[in-house]
C-alpha positions as CSV (number, residue, x, y, z in Angstrom):
1,X,19.1,127.2,-45.5
2,X,20.6,123.8,-44.9
3,X,24.1,125.2,-44.7
4,X,23.1,127.8,-42.1
5,X,21.5,125.0,-40.0
6,X,24.6,122.8,-40.4
7,X,27.0,125.6,-39.4
8,X,24.9,126.6,-36.4
9,X,24.8,122.9,-35.2
10,X,28.6,122.7,-35.7
11,X,29.2,125.8,-33.6
12,X,26.9,124.6,-30.9
13,X,28.6,121.2,-30.8
14,X,32.1,122.7,-30.6
15,X,31.1,125.1,-27.9
16,X,29.6,122.3,-25.8
17,X,32.7,120.1,-26.4
18,X,35.0,123.0,-25.4
19,X,33.1,123.6,-22.2
20,X,33.3,120.0,-21.0
21,X,36.8,119.0,-22.1
22,X,38.7,122.2,-21.8
23,X,37.7,123.1,-18.2
24,X,40.0,121.8,-15.5
25,X,37.8,123.1,-12.7
26,X,35.5,120.0,-12.6
27,X,36.7,117.0,-10.7
28,X,35.5,113.4,-10.8
29,X,36.1,113.0,-7.1
30,X,32.9,112.6,-5.1
31,X,32.1,115.3,-2.5
32,X,30.7,113.8,0.8
33,X,28.5,116.2,2.7
34,X,27.9,115.6,6.4
35,X,25.1,117.3,8.3
36,X,25.1,118.3,11.9
37,X,23.1,116.2,14.3
38,X,20.4,117.9,16.3
39,X,19.7,115.3,19.0
40,X,18.0,117.8,21.4
41,X,15.0,118.2,19.1
42,X,13.9,114.6,19.4
43,X,14.2,114.2,23.2
44,X,11.3,114.2,25.5
45,X,10.8,117.4,27.6
46,X,8.0,118.5,30.0
47,X,5.3,120.7,28.6
48,X,5.7,124.4,28.9
49,X,3.6,126.8,31.0
50,X,0.2,127.9,29.8
51,X,0.1,131.2,27.9
52,X,-3.1,133.1,27.2
53,X,-3.6,134.4,23.7
54,X,-6.2,136.9,24.9
55,X,-4.0,138.9,27.1
56,X,-5.8,140.5,30.1
57,X,-9.3,140.2,28.8
58,X,-12.0,138.5,30.8
59,X,-13.5,135.1,30.1
60,X,-17.0,135.0,28.5
61,X,-19.2,132.0,28.2
62,X,-22.8,131.3,27.2
63,X,-25.0,128.3,27.7
64,X,-26.3,126.4,24.6
65,X,-25.9,127.0,21.0
66,X,-28.4,127.9,18.3
67,X,-28.2,126.3,14.9
68,X,-27.4,128.4,11.9
69,X,-30.8,127.8,10.3
70,X,-32.5,129.5,13.2
71,X,-30.4,132.6,13.0
72,X,-29.4,133.2,9.4
73,X,-31.8,134.1,6.6
74,X,-31.5,131.9,3.5
75,X,-30.1,133.8,0.6
76,X,-32.2,134.2,-2.5
77,X,-30.0,133.1,-5.5
78,X,-31.2,134.3,-8.9
79,X,-30.8,131.5,-11.5
80,X,-28.2,132.2,-14.2
81,X,-30.8,131.9,-17.0
82,X,-33.0,134.6,-15.4
83,X,-30.1,137.0,-15.1
84,X,-29.1,136.3,-18.7
85,X,-32.6,137.1,-19.9
86,X,-32.6,140.4,-17.9
87,X,-29.3,141.4,-19.4
88,X,-30.5,140.5,-22.9
89,X,-33.6,142.7,-22.5
90,X,-31.5,145.6,-21.2
91,X,-29.2,145.3,-24.2
92,X,-32.1,145.3,-26.6
93,X,-33.6,148.4,-25.1
94,X,-30.3,150.3,-24.7
95,X,-29.8,153.4,-26.8
96,X,-28.1,152.7,-30.1
97,X,-25.5,154.9,-31.8
98,X,-26.9,157.6,-34.1
99,X,-23.9,157.9,-36.4
100,X,-22.9,155.1,-38.8
101,X,-19.5,155.4,-40.2
102,X,-18.8,153.9,-43.7
103,X,-15.2,154.0,-44.7
């Protein structure tokens, strides 16, 4: 077992050494990257014309607002313990299997 581990480590080390030393494609010279300047994006410009998102539909307005508690009904949330008790009772009263297999 130790010899297999030693041989595999030896092959991995020689493969890594061969990739770094033997390849002549890599160069130690730094590559300087220059990006284009976009000066037009930072300059001040007048605001554009107004565009309606609604298209040709008419404008509708109403006076006043009603709070949500006047309009919406409060939802009745069943507590988790109550729903667990109902499920447990339904499980107890459910029909059981008639056949019992003994292998």
